[in-house]
N, C-alpha and C positions, 0 to 999 in steps of 0.2 A: 504493500500500500504506500501511498504518498500521504504523509500525516503532517498537519500543522500543529505544532505544540506552542503554547503561549505560557510563559513563565514570568510573572511579575516579581522577579528576584534578581539579585546580582549574580549572574552566572559567568564565572564561578567564583564564589567565596567559600571558605571552609566552615560551613555551618549547616544546620539541619536541613531545611527545605532545598537549598541548592545542591547538597549532597544527594538528596532523593531524586531531584530532577536529572542530575547527571547519571544516576543509576538507571532511570527510565530510558534515557537516551542510549546508553550502552546496550541495554536489553533490546530495544527496538532495532538498533543497528545489527546486533548479533542475529536477530530474527530475519534480517534481510530487507527491512522496511526503509524507505527514504523519509527523512524528517527535516522539515524546515522549522527552526526554532526562532520564535519572536520573543525578544527579551529586552531588559534594560541595557543602557550603555555602560554599565558598571561591571567589574569582575574580570577575571582572566579568561583566556580562550579555552575552548574545549574542541577536540577533534575526534570524530569517529567516521568510519565509512558510511556514506549515504547521508551525512548531516550537513546542512547549511545553516548558518547563524545570521539572523537579521536583527540588528539592534536599533533602538530608537535614538534620535539625536541627543547629544549631551545637553543637559540643562544647566546654565550657569549657576554656580553656588551649590550644586548638589553633587558631592563627590563620594558620599557614603550614605548607606541606608541602614538604620539600626534595625534590630530584630523586632518584629511585631508591627502594629499599625503606626503610621506617622504621617504628619502633614506633607513631608517630602515625597511620599508615595503618590499623592494626588496628581501632580502634573506628570509624573512618570507614567502612571496608569492611563491617563488621558492619551498621552502620546502612544503608549503601547496598544491601546484600543484602536487608534487610527491606523497603526502599522498592521494590526491584525486584519482590519477591513481591507487595506491595500493588498495584502497577500491573498486574501480570498477573492478579490476582484481579478487579480492577475493570473491565478491558476485555479484549477479544480482539484480539490483535495478529497481523499476518501474518508478522512476522519479529522475532527478537531479534538485535541487533547489539551485541556487547560488545568492550571494549578492555582490554588488559593482564589483570590478575588477575581482573577481572569475568568472564572466560571460564570460570572455575571454577564459579561458581553459575549463570552463563548456561547452561552445559552441563547442569547438574542440572535447572534449570527448563524448559529446552527439551524435555527428555524427559518431565518431569512434565506439561507443558501441551500437548505435541504440536505445538510451534511450531518451524520451522526456525531455525537459529542460525548467524550469521556471527561468527567469532572474528577480531578485528583484532589481529594479532600485531605489535606495535611493537618488541618485543625478546624475547629468551629469558629467562623468569623465573629459572631457575637460574643463568644467566649473570649476571643482575643481582645476585643474591646475592653472587657472587664478585667482580664488578667493583667494586661499592660496598662490599665488605668488611662486609656486614651481619652475617654470622655465619661462623665457621670450622667449624661443625658439619657433619661428613660426612653425618650422618643427615638433617639438614634439607635439605641439597643434594640428596640422593637422593630425598627426599620430593617436592621441587619438580620434579625430573626426571620422576618418575612421574606427577605431576599434569599436567604439560605434555603428556606423551605421551597421557594419557587425554583431555585437551581436544582435541588434534589428531585423535585417533581418532574422536571422536563429533561434531565440528563438521560442520554441513552444508556449509560452505565456510570457507576460511581466507584472510585477506588478509595478505600479508607486504609490508614496505616497502622491502626491499633484497635484492639477490641472495643475500647470505650467509644471511639468514633463509629465503628461498625454498628454497635448497639443503638447509637443515637440515630443513625440513618434508618435502621430498621423500625425504630419507634415513630419517626417522622414520616417516612415514606415506605411502608411495609411492602409495597408492590414494586419498589425500585430495584434495579439490578445492581446490588452493592456487592463488591468483592473486597475482602480483607487481604491486602498485600503488604506484609511487614517489610521494612527497609533492611533486608538481610544481605544485600549485595556486598561482596568483598571489594572494598574500594581500592585495595592494593592491586587487584586485577584491573579495575576500571582505569586507574591512572598509569598503570604499566610500569613505571620506574620502580626500582628496587633500592632500598637503603640498607647497608650493612649495619647490624646492631653494634658492631665494634666502633663504628663512627660515633654513634650516640654515646656509648660508654666513654670514649675519649673526650668528646665534647663537654660532657657534664661530670667527668671524673666519677663514674659510677662503679668502676671495678671494685669488687669486694663489698659493695653496699647492698643492703636490703631495700629495694626500691618499691615505694607505694605510689602508683601512678593515677593521676586524673587527667583525662583529655576531654576537651569540649569548650563551649563558650563560657564566658565569665558573667553571664547575666544573673541577677539576684536569685531567680528561682532554682539555679543550679546548686546552691548551697555551699558556695566557697567559704563563707564565714563559718558555717558549721564544720567544714572540713579542717580549717585552720585551727579552730578551737579544739577539735578532737585530736589533731596532730600534736598539739601541745601536751595533751594527756598521755598519748602513746609514747612520746619522746621521754617523758619522765621515767618510764620503765625500760624502754628500748631506745637509747640514744643513737644506736647504730642505724636506725631506719632513716632513709632519705625520702622525703616527699617531693615528687616531681609533678608540677602542675603545668600542663601543656595547653596553651590557648590564650585567648584574651587579647583585646586591643591594647595599645600602649598605655592609655590612661587607666584602664582597668588593672593592668599589670602593676603600674606604679601604686595604685591604691592598695593592692594586696601585699606588695612588697613592704609598704609602710606598716601594714598590719602585722606581718611576721617579725619585722624589726622591733615593734613595740612589745612583742612577746619574747624577744631575744632568742628566736629560733631560726634566724635568717640563714645560718650555716646548714641547717637541716631541711630547709624548704626552698626548692629551686623553681622559679617561674621562668619559663622559656619564651613566653609569647606565642604567637601563631607560628606553626611550622608547616611545610608542604605536606599535603595529605599522604603522599607516598611514604613519608617517614614514620607515620603513626605505628605501623606494624613493627618497625624496628624498636621504637620506644617500648611497645608492649613486650617485645622479646627480652628486654633488659629488666623487666619488672617481676616482682614477687607478689604484689597485690594490685588489683584493679578496682578503682573507687568510683562510685556514683552516688554522691551525697544530696541528690535533689530534695527540695523541701516542698515543692508544689508542682502542679501540672497533671495532665492526664495522658499526654502523648508519650509513648515509650521512646527514650533516647536512642538514636541510631547506634551509638557505640555499644549498647547492650548486646546486640547480635554478634558483633565481632568479639566482645568480651567472652561470650558463651563458647565460641569455638577456639579460644586462644590457648587453653590448657593452663590458665592462670586463675587462681581463686578470685571471686568477685565479692566485694562488700558494698551493699546498697541499702538505701533507706526503704522501710516498709510502707510505701505509699503506692497509690494506684498506678502511677506512671511506671513503676517497676513490677508490682505484683500481678499485673495482667499478663506478664511474660515469665517472671521469675517466681520461684517458691523456695522454701527452706532446703530443698534437696539439691538445688543447683547454685545457690548463692547464700552468703551470710547476710540475712536481712535484719535490720535494726530499726528501732524507733528513730525519728528524725531529730535527735538531740545530740549534742557533743559527747556526753558521757556514754550514751548507748552506742553511737557510731565508733567511738574509741574502743569500747568493749568488744565490738564485733571484729575490729581489726586485730586486737590482741588475741582473740580466740583463734583466728585463722593463723596468725604468726606462731602461736605457741602449741598448736595441735596439728602437726603435719598429716596425720591420718585423716582428720576431718577435712583439711584442705584438699587432700587427694580425692576424697569421696565427692566433694563439690565439683571439682574439675572433671571427673569421670562422668558424673551425671549431666553436667552442663554440655559436654561434647556430644553425649547421646541425644539430648534434647535438640541441640542445634542440627544434628544430622537428620533427625526425624521430622522436625517441623520448620526449620529455618535455613534450609540449604538453598543454594542458588538454583538448583533444579526445580525445587518447589516454587520459588519465586517466579521463574520463567513460565512454568505451567499455569500459575494463577494469572499472569499477565496475558498469556495467550487466550485464556478463558474470558478475560475481560474484553479484549478486542473483539472476539467472536460474539460475545453478548451484545456489545454496542452495535455491531453491524446487523445482528439479527433483529434487535429492537428498532433500529432506525430512528426516525424522528417521532417523538411521542406526541 
């Protein structure tokens, strides 16, 4: 097929939805489809066989887009909507595949041009307004609820990325063709390049250290404050542990560097800032613990799936964002408090047999439910469903 994909995201930046978009592009390319991607003027280049990238013109003063809803997205989305229309006028596509808020104009254009539409629902748009405190307007929230229900009603098929979103779609549109496709793609394969773990060990003086690794964004819901407070507790008993925190924009890194200095643990907590995606597997290979200290949210972090197949024990908070995928047999789950998270890390560090059981069970779960083969089969099912349903 020839598919028009619309992604209102900086493609590519190393964070949640852009990772997911690139995973979709790689899968479509591997299936032999041709894809035209319409997206923002921000982010690095991506290249796959059969992929063409069309970007909106740069907008003066907008060089970065924060995670979640923002005023800066309004002019970018308007330009992206126009670019989508131009692409649809210039050629006939077999399918429109939209992400996030692009589902709104994707639904309109799908009906205008008579093209099936796949809506990739990475999150609930009204829930984003609330979680990121974009606006306290009750009317705006109600408007987004209505828009989301309308998009779900008229999409040819809906992709959801976690059980919570899947259940939400089933409640709102029980007759809609919704498919749950977790973001299990191995991004080391997607980006191709390989990094030697020895390079990471030398770069951060990790040899002989017991490394506890966090990777991801540094947004408040990720629980970095909880992690640093729990690290202080762990280090009192095990000063040989090195906490390696990978990610974050420069201003966020400076903020947390100040926090660890105030606790006098700056020699045992290393903040790297953002690193190229292909280096993440090498960081994991150098580690003895993988950490996910989230304190809120319902979408499962992408890193959880790579954590499961890593062979390294995982410590995570016992909240829905984790428990819809993880249980006590595959990860050390704790209450989202510094003392509980520290206790979880200590248990894994001090009980090698327990750690081994966790990693063995995690690998089995990953192979059974979250393999690349399962991902591709679900994606094929979604495309077939959209074509079968056509325009609602």
